[in-house]
N, C-alpha and C positions, 0 to 999 in steps of 0.2 A: 608391436602393441596388442593389447588385449583389446578383445571387443566390448567390456564395463569401463564405460571412462569415471573418474572419480569423481563422484560430487561433491562441490566445498561446500555448500551449506545449505539450510532448509530455509527459505522465506513464507512468511505469512505474508499474503493482499487481503486486502479487504476493501479496496474499492476498482478501478477501471483495468485493474488486473485479471478481475474475478473472469470464470467463464460466463460466456454472452456478455458481458463489457467489453465498450469500445479499445481498451488497452491488450486488449488476451493473445490478440496478434504476433507482441512483443514475444510470449512466451512460448510460442509455438514456431518460430521462424527458426529454419534450423542454422542461418547465419548469425542469428546472436548465440546458437551455445544450447545446452541442454537443460531441459527442466520437464522432471517426473510430477505429476500430481502424485499426492502422499493420501488428501483425503481433508473434510472439513471443519473448521472448529472453530474455537474461540478467542478471545484472549481472557486470562487468568484474570488479568489486574484490568479492572474497568477505566475506559479512556473517552475522554471527547470527543466524538467522530459528528462532524459537520461535511456540509458541503457549500463552499465559500466562492471570492473572486465572481467577476460579469464569468469567466468559464467554467463555471459550475461545476469544481478542484472537487473530489474528498478529501479530508484534511483530519489526518489523528493528531491531535492536540498534545505536547507533552505535559499533562496534568492528569497522572495516575491520579486513579482511588474516585475519579469525577467519571460521570456519563454511564456508559455500559461496558456491558462485557462485548466486544466486539469480534460481528459473527464475520469471517473470511477463508480463506483455502490456504493450503500448507503443499507447496513445492518445494519439489529438493532440486536446486539446482548447480551445476556446474564456472567453474571463476568465470569462463566468459562469459556465462550469463547471468552472473553478478553482477559484471563490471557494463555487462551492458542495463540493468536495473536500477542502478548507480546512474549513468549518460539520463536514464528515462525520467528519475528524481530529482535530479539535479544534486548530487551528495556529494560532496558534505556543505555546498554550497548554497541551498533550499532545503530541504529536506535530511532530516540527520537520521545514523541508524544504529537499532540496537536491536540486545535480546531480550526475546518477552516469555515468557510461559505459555504457552499454548495447549488447552485442555482441548485433544481430539473429540472425533465422535463415539472411537471406543474407550471414550476415560481414560487414556494414556496422557501424560504429558510430555511437550518436548518443547527445547529450547530452539525457537525463531527468531531471525532477523524480519524485524519491520521498522516502515520508514512511516516519520512524525516528526512533525512541525515543534521547534523547540521556541520560536520569536514569533507572539500573534499576537496582535491586538486582542485585552480582555474583553472584548465585543463581542469575538467570534464564539464565546462561551456564551450569549447569550442565545444564538443560533437554535435550529431545533437537532437536538443530542440524537444521532441515531446510534441503531445497532448495528444494522446490515446496510450498504452502498448498493442502494440500482441508479443507472443510469435513464430518464423519467421524459417522456417528451415535454414535459412542464419544464422541467429543470436541467434542459440537453450538457449535458459536456459534451464542452467544446475545445479538443486539440490545439487551434491555432494558437492556441499559450505558448507553444514549445515553440513557434517562430516569434513571441514579443517579447521582448523587454526586458526584465526582473523589476522597473516601476509597473508594468503592466498588471504584475501576480500583486500587487500591493492588496493587503487583505483588510485594508479599510475601506468600503465600497459603501 
């Protein structure tokens, strides 16, 4: 087998998986598979990006055309890593995953997978609509939700 592993997909990350954010280690752990940083980009389509629940989780809401062009990072990942990301994002039960056009810094456009929420209460759209997510001391991300039951993740806070 050659040195070069076949990379299965490109993934656009906009939340806790970005460099410097709480879940970035998922992309760097060798046992999770391979991930190669391709660059920074933003969604070609506008989406609402909000922080919600008592765990301060970033949510990209499936309401294309509303909100902002979301800033994030693009990674090329192998099938193993894509499967691990699906587990982290609880796809397909909680988040959904779809292909979107991402505009890269070099002005090229590429197709990437991104995770978004299809079923959410309308009042989530009343929250502050972000362009870029950052974990902050004022609204700290709490990964304890990984041990919680789905009812705890209800977005109607």
